[in-house]
N, C-alpha and C positions, 0 to 999 in steps of 0.2 A: 770696719777696720779690724785687721787681724794682726796682733802684735804678741810675740812670744819671746821668752828668755829661756836659754838652755833647753831648746826643744828636744824631746825624746819621741819615740815612735808614735805614741798616741796623739801627741800634739801635732806632729807632722801630718798624720792622717786627718786630724781636725782641720788643719790648714788646707789640705787637699780638697776636702769637702766644702770648705768655705769659699775657696777661690773658683772652683770648677763652674758654678753657675754664671760667674762673671766673665770667664774667658773661653769656655767651650763654645765652639761655633763662631767665634770672632776671628777677624783677620788682623794680623799684626801690621799696623801702619808704620811703626818705627820702633827699633830697639835702641834706646838712647843710653849709652854707657857713660856714666859720670866719673867713675873711678874704677879702673881695671884691676886695682890691687886687692884681689881676693886671695884665697889660699893658693890658687893657681891663677895667673893673670888671665883675664877674659880675652879670648882671641880677637884680634883686630878685625878679622874677616867675618865675625859672627853677626854684627848688625846687618850687613848687606845680604848675608845668607838667610836671615830670618824674615826680612822685610817682605810683605806681601803674602806670606804663608798663612793658611788658616790653622787655628788650634782646634783639633778634633776632640780631644779628651785630655784629662789629667789623671795619670796613674801614679802609683807610689811603689817603690821597692826599698824596704828598710827605711832609712831616713831621707832617701832621695825622691824628689818630685820629678815626674817625667811628663812633659807636655808633648803629645803626639802632633806633629805638623804634617804638611803635605809631603815634604821631602826628607823627613827624619824626625829627630827628637831634640828638645831642650831638656837638659838634665840639671836640676838645681838642688843644692844642699844648703840648708840654713846655717850650718856651722854651729858655733856655740852661742851666738847672740843675734843671729839673723832674724828678720821679720819681713813679712809680705803685707802690703796694704793695697787695697783697691781704692783708688782716688780719682777725682776728675783730672784730666790730662794737664790742665793749667795750674794745678796745685804747686805752690812754691816748694823748692827743694829745702831739705833740712840737712844738718850735719850728718855724715855717714850714709847718705843716700847713694847707693852704688849704681843702680840702673833702673830704667823704666821700660816696661814692655807696653807700649802704647797701642791701643786697639781701635778699631773702626767705630766702636760704640761711644768714643769720647772719654773713656775711662782708661786708666793705666794701672798695671800691676807693678808696684814700686818695691824694690828690695833695699833694705837698710841693714847694715851690719857693722856696728862699732868696732868689733874685734877683727873683722875681715878674715874669719875662718870659713866663710861660706864659699860656694863655687858655682860656676855656670859654664856648661859645656854644650856643644851641639854634636849630635850623633847622626850618622846616616845608616848604620846597621842596627842589628838587634841589640837593645840595651842590655839584655841578660848576658851578652858576651863581653861587655865592657870590663876592663880590668878592675874597676871599683865595685862591680856588682857580681862578677862571675863566681867568686868564691864565697859568697855570703850563704849563711846557714838558713834553715827554715824560719819563718816568722811565728810568733807565739800563737796566732789564731789559725795558722795553716794546719791541714789535717796531718801533715808529715811530722809535726811537733807533738810527739806522743811520749808516754812514760817509757815505752820500749826503746824509742830513739834516744831519749835522754840517758837511760841506763847504759846503752851501748856506747854513747859518745863520751861518757865520763869514766869508763873503765881505765884503770891504771893512771888516772890523772891525779897527781899529788897536790896540784894547786887548790887553794881554798875554793869552795863552791860559790861563794859570792863573786869571786874573780872569774870563775869559769863561765857563769851565766851572763857575764857582761862581755864575753868574747863573741864577736859577730860571726865567727866561724863555728860556733856551737848553737847559738840562737841569736837572732838580730833584735835590736831595739830595747834591750833590757839595760837601762842605765842604773846608776848607783842607788837612787831612791827606790826604783822599782825592784831592784835586787834585794834590798834590805827589807822592804815590805813583804815581798813574796816569801822570803825565807822565814820571816817572823810568822806569817800566816801558816806556813807549812810546818812550823815547829822545828826548824833545822838551824843549828848554829852556823853562822856565816863562815867561821874559820875551819869548819870540817873539810877534810880532803874530799874533793869531788868524787874520787873513785871509791870512797867508803859508803856512799849512799846506797840504800837497798832499793829494790824495785818499788816497794811500797812508798818509800820516801820520794822517789822520782815521780811517782804518780801524784803525790800530794803537791810536789813543787810545780809540776806542769799545770795542775789545776789552779794553784795560787798565782802563777805568772799570768795565766790567761785572765 
């Protein structure tokens, strides 16, 4: 059972690794939508589209989970309070259970979201081109996220550095707690203007964010 509250990028990656052994290689027997009212309503055509397709792998981009199927992708966001649980198909529903991705193994991937800020889409093209993903910045552990990159990206920015590093167009996945901890480790005041950081401070901050 995997249950998370206020998931950030590391928690979403932990979820990806946790569910992949249970869903990769399985065929979707049924997508049962119990409540369409997520951040964006779940498309009524989605269950019929997903049924019978095989799940080939589970990827992640920022906080989005991407399940690669035969004819496209399922893109899932946990929102602020969403959780995924791997359960036997016949497990009784609980309050705020939104949908079940039932598999041929007899297990289901169940999504529960009390605040309903999560989302579920199906894509037929390249996920990187989707409007929610195409403008996202590098991830903290990607080779593109370097001190030189952070220095260039923060020039002339007057916004506080703790706000800047929570901007997904500068770096993805850094929430409030991670921003605070990273700046403390790097010895940088959170209220400093982002554009005032030196190259050395950017290097220290990149290291502490990682």
